[in-house]
N, C-alpha and C positions, 0 to 999 in steps of 0.2 A: 504493499499499500503504499501511497506517496501522497506525502500534505503538497497540496497546491490549493491557489486562490481559484475559486469558482464560482462566487457568489451571485457574478454577474449571470453564470449558464444556467440556463434552468434544465435540472434534475432531467436524463432522461435517458433507456438504455437503448438508447440510436444513437449517443451522441460522442462522440469523443475528442479529446487532444490529440493532437500526433506530429510527427514527421520532427522537425529542428525544435520545435519548443518542449517537447516531450525528450527528447537529446538535452537540452541545455537545463531541463529542471534535475535529470538524473543528475548532472555535473553538477549542480549547486549554483549555477550560472542564473541570474534570475529573468525572467523572460520579458522580456518587453514587451514582444508582439506573441499576438495565437494565432497559429494553425488549427481549426476547427474543421472535421466533417461530419457528416449526419446522413443518417440513411432515410430521414425526414424532409422536411421540405427546408429548404436553404432560407431563404428568401425570410420562411415566416419566424425561421429563428434569429435572422440577422433582424427582424424588426425587433423582435424580444429584446436582444441585445442592446441594442441602438436606445431602446426607449429607459435601459438600466442605467446606461453610461452618460447619456445625453451626448449620443455623439451623432454622427452624420455617414451615412451608408455610401458607399460607392460599388454601380456596378463595374462588374473586370470580367474578360471572357466571351465569348463564344454561347449563343443560343441552347440550351440544354444541358451546358457545361459552365455555367456563370459562377463567378464569383464574388461574395458580396464583401465588401470589406468594411469594418467598423472604423472609424478615424475618432479616437475620443484621450482629450487630452496628450498624455504622452505614449498611450495605447493603440497599438493597430493591432484588429482579429480579423481576422481573413477565414468565411467561411463558404465550404462548397460543397456539394453533391459529393457523397461515397461513389468510388469507382465499384460497379461491380453490387451484389447484392446484400453483403456482409463487408463489416470491418475487416475480415480477414482477405477477403480479393481484392480491397484495397490497399493493402502494406504488399501485399503480391507485385505490385505494380510502381512501387517507389525507387528509389534510387540507390540508396545504399543502407546496410543494413542496421546501422544506426540512426537512422533517420524511417528506417520504418518500424517504429515502435506507436502502438498510442496507449491513451489514458482514458479509461472509462467514466462515462458521466453521466452515472445510474443514482438510486435512491441513497445513497451513500457522500454522495459530491456535497452535499450540506452541511457535512461537517469535514468538508475540506480530504477528506480520503478518496482515492480514485485508485480501480483496479489496471495492473500494466498490462498488456498483451504486445505478449514478442515471439513472432513463430518463425526468426531468421536469425537467434541469437544475437539480438543485436547487443544486448546488456555485454555480452564475452567480450564482445568486438570494443565498447566503448570502454570495457575495464581493460582489455589490454592493447588501448588505442591505437586502432587499426582501422582505417578506412575500408570498407569492402561490397562490390556492386550486388544487389537483389541478384539478377540475374543481367547477363549480356545483352539481352534480348531489350530489357529495361535501360540499359545504358544508351543504347542506340537509337530508343525510341525518341528523344530528345540528347543531342549530342551534345549541346554545354555543359549535361552532367559531368562531361570527361574534365571539362577546367573544373566545374564545380567541387572533385574531388580533391585536386590540387590546393583550391582557396579553402576547402575545410580542414585539411589535411593541415597546411598555413596557421589557422584560425586558431585550433585545438595541437599542436604537435602532435600530430599521429602520421603514421605512415601508411601506406599507400599497400595492400596486399598483391601479393606476383598475378597472380588471374588478372585483376584490375588492370594491373601496367601492362600487360600484355595485351587485353582488350583494347583499350588504349593506344598503344603502336600501333595493332593490327589499322585501326579505324580514324586514325586522327585526323586523317585530312577531309572528313565527316565535319568536324567542327566550322567548316565553312558554311555550311548549310545553314548555322544559326544566326539570328538577327544580329546585326551589328551592337547593336545599346545592349543587347544583353549579356555578348562577351566583355564589351568594357564597363559593365557591370561589378560581373565576377572580376576580373583583372584588377581592376583599381583596387574592391576588396583583398584581393592579393597583392597588390603593392603595398596597400596599409598596415601589412603584416609586419613584423621585425627580422621573419625569418624567410620573406618573399624570395629571396637568393635560392637558398636551400632547394625551395618547391619548383621555382623558376629553370633550375639546370635539370633535377627530374624530366620535364616540360621538355626539354629540349632533349633528353635523352629519348623522350618516349614518338619523338616527333610532333606532336602537340604545340609548342615555341614555334614550330616554322609553320605551321598547319596554320596560325591567326598572323602570324607574322610572317608571309615568303618571300618579305624583302634583307629579313635578316640572314638567308641559306649563301647568296654569294660571297659574305662576309667571311666565312668559314675557308675560302681557297685565295683571300685578300694576303698575303704576303706583306708586311709593312716594313718603313726605313728604321735606320739605325737609332727612332728616337723611340721604338717599341722593342720591346720582349718579346710579343705575342704576334700572331693576325689579328685580322682587324675585330673578327668573330670574338677569338678567347681576351683580348684586351677588352671590348663591348663587356663582358658577364666580369672579367675583374673591375671594372671602372662599377657598373650596377654592385658588385659586394659591397665596394671600400666606401659607396655612397650609404647604401643599408646602414654599413658599422659608423659613419660618422653621425647619421639622423637617430638611430637605435640605440647603440651600445655603449654601455656604462665603460667598459674596460676597451680601450681602442687599445690596436697593437701599435701605434708610433707616438713619440710624446708629443711630436710637432703637431699632429691629430686633435691632442686635447684642446690646444689651442684655436679651435673653430668652432666648440660646442658650444662657447657663449651666443654666437653668432647664428643658430639654426633658424632656418623660416619656419613659419607656424605650420603645426601638422596639415593643417588642411592644403598643404600643398606638398606634402610629399611623396603621395601618389602620380602627380603630376610629374613630380620633379624626375622620380625613377624610371613612369614613360618616355621620358623627353632622354633619358641617357642610356636605357637598351636603344631607340632610334637615334643616334645623335650623328653614328658614323655611317647610317647603311646609305650612304652617297659614294663612299669614297669608291668601291670598285669601279663606277660609273667614270669616274674620273682620273684614277691611275694610273699616274705615265712614269717612265723612266728615262733620262737623261744620258748626254752622249759620252758623262764621268758613271752612267750607270747607278746615278741614286734617285730613288723612288719618290714621285710628289702627289700628294692631294689636294692641288690648286682648287681654291671655291668645292672644297668637300661639303664646308656648314650651309652653303645655298639650296646647297644639292638636295640633302640629307633633311633640310627643312620643309622644300617642295615635297620631297617622296610623304615626308611625316604630313602634311599637309592632306594629301591625298588618304592617307591610312585614316588618319583621325575621321573624316568624312566617313568612310568607310562604318567606323563603329563609332558614329554620330555622336563622339563628343561636342558639348556643350560651344558657342562660340567662345565663351570665356577660356575654358580647357585648350580648343586650337590655337588661341592666342598665345597663352602660357607656355607650348611646347613649340611652337615655332618661335618665339621670341629667342627661349632657353640655346634652341639651337640652332637658330640660325646666328646667335653671337654667342658663340662658345669658346669659341679661338680671340675672343675681343682680350682679356685678360691675359692670355699668353700676348698680346702686340704690349699691351702696357708693362708687365714684366719684362721684355726685351728693352722698351726704353729706358726702364727703369735700371737696367744692367748697364744702360750704357749711360749711364746718370743724364737722361732725356726727357725724363719724365715731366714735364710741369704741371702746378697746379691747376690749371687752366684747361689742359688735357683729363686730369683725373676730373672736374667738375661735370666738363662733357659727357663720363663715363655717366658719374652720377643720375646727371639732368636724365639721360637717354634711358636709362635701366631703371629709375625709380626705386618705387617699390621692390624689383624684382632683382636688387643690387644681390642681396644676401643669396637669394636663389641660383641667379646666376655664380658665381664663385663660390658659392659652394659645389653646385655641379662640375667645375672646371678646377676646382681640389681634388675631388673624386677622378675624374677623369685624367688628370696628374700621376696620383696612386696607380691607378687600372695601366700606366706604361708599362710597369714592372723594372722602369729604366732607372735609378738610381741620380743620374746625371743631375745637380740643380733642384731639386726635387726638394730639397730641405730648405732651400733661398726662394725658392717660390712659396713654400706654404706660410713660411714668414712673412711673404708678400703679402700674400692674401692678406694673416691676419691684421698686417698693420693697413692697408686700405679699408678692410672692413673697420678698423678701432678708426679710421678718420670720417668713415660713412656715418658711425652711429653715434660721435663725438662730435666732430665738427659739421658734417653737410647736413644734415636732421636739424639740427637745432637750425640752422641759418635759412631753411628751406623754409622750415617752417614758418618765418616771418612773412609780414604781406609783402606782396611786389610793390617796385616803387612806382611801376605806373602799370595802365591796361589797355585793353584796347580802343575805348573812349576815349583817353590820351589822344592815342594813333590818329582816331577822329576828328576831335576838336583842333588839338593843336597843328596837327600837319595837313587834313581835309583827306586823311586816305577813307579808302573807300574795304569795308572786312572782303578778304582775300588770302590766299594761303602765305600771302608775305606778314600777314599781321603774325602768327602763328612764331614764322624766321626773326623777325623784330624782337619779336617778345622773350623767345629766348635767346639772344644772343647778351640780349639786356639782362636778363635774370643771372646766366652766366656769368658776366663780369659783376653782379651783385654777390653772388653767393662766394665768388672770389677776392669778392672785398676792394674790388678797384673802383668802384663807384658806392655812394652810400645815401646819395639825397637823390630828389626828386628830378632839382636841377642837373644834375650830374647825370639826370639817366635820358632825361627830354636831349642834354649837349651830345648821347654817346646816338640816339635817334638822326638828330640831324646830320650826325659824320657817317652813320649807315646809309642812308636815303642820298650824301654826296657821292658817297661809290659808287652806286648803282646808277 
């Protein structure tokens, strides 16, 4: 018997809590969401629960297989008709044994007690930390379940049994038949795990990673130059691993990596940052060239990689904001290296640094952390410690100097350009105001009069 809060569910021998909700209850994880199946009328049950919780009902799915979702406060309850004529028939159609258990909501449920129904020995797999498919047929009925195996594995730190791994390896290309937005949803949940690198590596071994991202395949045959110890794919996976260590691990392997910990981007950016580093070099095979000295080059690979990622992001139905984020990170991931080169030759001016901060804005930390992981992923020690110290230094400048100054009000705005100079709104506006703001943040101008004088000089040059 399991103690659960079912006060909002009317007792019935034909109503059951199922799936991941049962799994979480057994693991002692408080379920924020409830999955319920019923052998009776799901719409009638949904109406009762909706009134009890004072929530709202959303209808999902096709006629005959509709799911009624109740949203109330911090809870979501999904009510679905059972597949078949019994709860056992329904459980036989589920994905993994640990998700194929049910708890009855019978007359005893008013006391908070429920009987466990486990026909696939899901409890044993839960106790042993194993993800096992209910059947190969079920796995292929919805190919997204192959990806879900790794996502749940990462979430629970579970292993995947050998038969399930073999089935995924045999059928990995079927993932392409799943809707892009569903793939993206599972992927980003996986990316949010601090153990995603381990499961992403397993996905690579099974072929599922290439099934989702065929653009990664050419990287495996793409040898790199002397700045890299690994081929392009090995470098990508190493960089991903180091990014995950920087973002999540308390025990980092390198002393200089600890210096980056105070500058991490917010957690809600972690999945997008991992997505970006996974794809940041996919353009390299397209632009790889060898000069007359036998040296390998990848000119403009960041631009090609960003263009290719844009197409992938559309395929996976990322939001406009998510697409912009990954595009910016990938398109500019070489820029910090250019700053470091200038710094190493004592040619990096404060003006150039402020221009970089202005261009990156709130994504400054994200880009610099990405580039740090990229450097670790090269496997070559040359100048690495100096580069990481440089990254830490400019993160200090961004946090302690640039942000306070940039938060101050601008000296002039668009209305000043109209009233003082008779200009009309145009793309020229933004460029003029950008130059004025750059000089203000660099402390080259401090007053409105100095700002207006600067605008005169800019217009005279034009």
